[in-house]
N, C-alpha and C positions, 0 to 999 in steps of 0.2 A: 504493500500500500504506500503510494507516494505521499509524503507529508510536506505541506507548505508551512506548517506551524507546529509547535510542540503540542502533543496530545495532553489535554487537561483532565483533572479529576471530574469536571462537569461532563466532558465527553464520555468518559467511562460510565458515569452514573446514568446517562441517557441510554446508552447501549445495554447496560446491565439491568435497567429498570429498577434502580435503587436510588437513594438520596446521595448527594455529594458528601454528606457527613459520614454515611456508611462507608463509602469508598475511601475517604480519608482515614477512617479508623482501621480499615483492613490493610491499606497500603503502609500505614505507619505503625501497625500492630499496637494500637492504643485501646485501652479498656474503657467501658462506659457503663452507665447504669443498666442499659438494655443490652443483653447479650446478643451477639451476631452469630447466627447458625453457621455450621460448617458448609452447608449447601450454598448459602449466600456468599460466604467467604470465597468458596471455590469459583463461583460465577464471576465475582469481581476480579479475582486474580487472572482467570482465563481471559476475561474481556480486556484487561489491561495489557496482557501479553499479546493478544490478537491485534490490538490497536497500535502496538509498538510504544507503549508508555515508557518514558524514562523519568526517573525521579529527579527533581531539581534539588541538588544538595544545598543551594544557597537559600532557597525558600524554606527548606527543612531546617537549616541552621537558625533562621529567625525564630522558629518555634522551639527548637530543642537545644540550641547552642552547639550542635554537633553536625558535622557534614559527612563523617565517615572517611574523610580524606586526610592523609598525613603526607608531609613533605620530607624530602631528604636533600641535603646539599653536600656536594662533594668538592674537595679542593682540587681534584685532578681527574677530569674526564678524558684526558689525552693519554694517560698511561694504561697499563694492563690491569693492575690489581683492582682499582676501584670500579672499572668497567665490569669485572667479574663479580665483585661484591654487589654492585647495583643490580645485576641480573638475578643473583641469588635473593636479594631483597624483594625484587618484583615477584619471583616465584613464591616466596614465603608469604608475601602480602596477599597474593591471589588465594593461596591455600587458607589463609586466616580470614578472608573476606574483607580485606582492607584495600582501599584505593590509595596507591602510592605514586607520588609525582617526584621525580628526581631532576635536580638542576645543578649547575656549577656555581660555586661561590664567586661573588664579586671580589676584586682585589684592591680597589681604591677605597679610601675612607668614606667618601660620600656614597659610593655604591654599596658598601657594607651596611651603612646605616639605613639606606633605602630598602635593601633586601630584607634586613632584619624586621623592618616595619611591616613589609608584606607578609613575612612568615608569622608575624604576631597577629595578623588579621584573622577574621572569622572564617576565612577559607579553610584553614588547616586546624585539625584537632590537636596535632602534635608534630614535632619535628625531630628528625634524625640528623645529627651533625657527624659527617663521615671524616675520619682521619684528622690530620693536623692542619687546621685551616686558620685564616686570619680572623675568624669570628671569636676565637676562644678568649682572648684578652678582653675584648669588648663585653662578652657575655659574663665574664667573671668580675668585671670592674664594678665599683660601687655605684657608678653612674648608670649601669645597665638597668633598663626597665623591661627586660624580656622575661615574661612570666609564663609563656606558653609551655606546656609539658614537653620536655625534650630529653633525648638520650644521645650521649656521645658514643660513636662506634669506631673501633680501631684507632682510638686516640691515645695519647701518652698517659700511662698509668700515673695516678696521683695528681694529675693536673686539672682534671675536670670530672665531675660526677653528675648524674649516674653514668656508668661506663660499661659497655660490653666490648671486650677485646680478646686478645690472645696472649698467652704467656710466652713472650719472645725470649726471655731469659732461658726458660726451659728448652725452647726450640734450639737455641745455640748450644746448650749443654748436650742435647741429643746428637747434634752434628759433630761436636768435638769428641764426645765419647766414642762415636763410631770410628772416627779417624785414628784416635789413639789406640783403640783396640786392633786396628789394622797395622799398628807399628809406626804411625807418623808422629814426628815430634816437630818438624819444621813446617808449621802450618801458617799460611798467610790468610789475610782478611781483606776483602774489598767491600767498601760501603761508604755511605755519606752520613757522618754523624749529625749533619744538619737536619736529617730526617729522624723523627723520634724512634721509629722501629729499628733503623740501622744503629742508632745510638745505643739502644738497649742491648742489641746484639754485640756491639763492640765492647761495651762495659763488661758484659759477661765473658767475652773472649779474653779480655785483659786479665780479669780476675781468675779465670780458669787455670792459667799457667802457674800462677803463684800457689793456688790452692792444691794443685796436683804436683808441685815441685818439678815442673817441666821447664826446659830452657825457653826463654822468651827473646825473640828477635824483632826489635822495633822496625827494622828495615822491611819486614814482611807485612806491614800494615799499610794499606793504600786508602787514603782519605780522599773521596771524590769531591768533597766540599759541597757547596750548594749549587744545584742546577736549577736556575730560576724557571718557574712555570706560571703562565697565565692562560686562561681559556682561549685567548687569541693567539697562542703560540703553537701552531700545528707542527713545528719542527722539533718539539720537545723531546720526543723519543729518539729522533736522529741525533740530537745533541748529546743525549744520555749515552747512546751507543758509542759515539766517538770518544767521549771522556773515559768510559769504561775500557775501551780498547787500548787507549794510551796507557792507562794505569796497569792493566793486565799485562801488556807487552813489557813494560818496565819491570814488573814483578817477576815475570817468567824468564826474563833475560839475565837476571842476577845469577852470579856464580857463588858469591860468598855473602850470606848463606843462600843456597838455592832451595826454594820450597819444594816439598814433595806432595803437598796438598794445599788447597785454597778453599776457604769457606766464603761464599758470597752472600750478601744481604738480600738478594732477590734472585729469582730464576733468570730474569733478564740479564743481570750482571754475569751470572754463571754461564749463560749461553754465549755471551760476548767473550768471556774468559776462555771458554772452550775453543772458540775460533782463533783467539790470540795464541793459544798453545800450539795449534797446528801451523800457524804462520811462523813460529820460531823453531819448528821442527820437533815438538814434543807430542807424544801420544798419550791419550787418556783412555784408560786409567793406568797404562803400563808405566809411564814416566811421571805423570801428575794426576792426582785425584782431585776432583772438583765437586763441591756440594752447593746446591742452590737453596732458595728459601721461598716457600709459598705454594709449590706444586701447581703452578700456572701452566698455560699451554706450552710455554717455551721449554718446559722440562721434558716434553714428549716429542718435540719436533727436532731435537738435536741428535747427533750421533757421536758417541753413545748417548742414550737417554740419561737424564740427570738424576742422580741421587739428590733428594731434597727434603726439606721439612714442610709437611703439609699443614696449611692453615685451614681449619674446619669452617669454611665460609658459610655453609648452609646452617650449621649450628649457631654461628654468630648472628646470621641474618634473622633467624626465627626468634632467638633470645632477645634481640634488640626490639623487634616489633611487639613481642609479648610484653616486655617491660614497658614500652611506650604506651601500649593499650592499658596496662594497669595504672600507669601514671595519669592517663586521661580520665580513667574512672575514679581514681582517688588522688587528685593532685596535691593534697596536703600531707601525704604520707612521707614522713621524714625518713623512714626506713627505705622506701623505694628511691627517694632522691639521693640517698647515700650509697646506693648499690654499686659495687664494682665486681664484675664477673669476668674471669679470664678463661677462655676456652683452652683446652689442652692440645698442643700440636702433636704431630706424629711424624717420625722419621720414615721416609719411603726410600728403600734401598734399590737402586737400579744399577746401571753399568758404568757410571762415571767415577766410581771409587773402587780401589783394590788395595792389596797390601803394599806397604811402602817399598820402593825399589831398594835393592841391596846397595 
């Protein structure tokens, strides 16, 4: 049926032979003094479906202060990880009956203030803030008037609550335990401490050698520093690949000390390191073992496939949406507002690691 206008409750009432009030009560599942029979309820619902009725969330919001819509803002839609997380959030939202809209964060001060104002509006019941983004300081400042229920997802632990994330320290320990068990002691690290997840991994990496009385070689640590990103920077991934390639080649060309293994803070870094190894004449895993982080698609399109630390994104996505739903229902719950849940990562052993060369 072609529609030139939105089907209204009145249209449904005329076709179903009932009052508009009855249609409204059925569609909004509200109770009244007079009970609506199951037969009438069925007729109304079938008529609404046949006519192609679509609920107007904004009209509903005026009555109930709820739209059923939640928003998510990501600091980086140009990379790999947050694209994957966004997909998993959409799948989880559909399963939970939640309408989810995802967008990129603004990066300028005026843009941030304007976007926060929109997110604070009646359109959204709650907000997910993904990753390390420029909103955090403004949200945590005393001047912030942002009172909408919100959850931080994959943000730095200890900096913002409520939080659903992953235990990056445990993930690094799993990777290092695996390499040490294979006999590696000269283990390099490639990451950007400017990123909170890389920083947590690097801190754990540095502490690990002291705690296990292993020799530490500062020359084997490559700091990628900050690689600027804005939503208007389509070459972000290409810039990242070039920077990682330079650092990986330098690290792999060293002779004193020469690493026998490298832990990378992401699968993308590891894939680029694997290519750099072949460029300098090294074979993986015979000459060099390489571990990634995240278990993203890069881990499976390389040869050999990457040993990596899997982040349970589906678990994180569902936990974040469930927590946000609970906060929307009980926004004054201090317990919920102080929640910090870290999902447990898993080591996935593939072909890019082996015993240390003699």
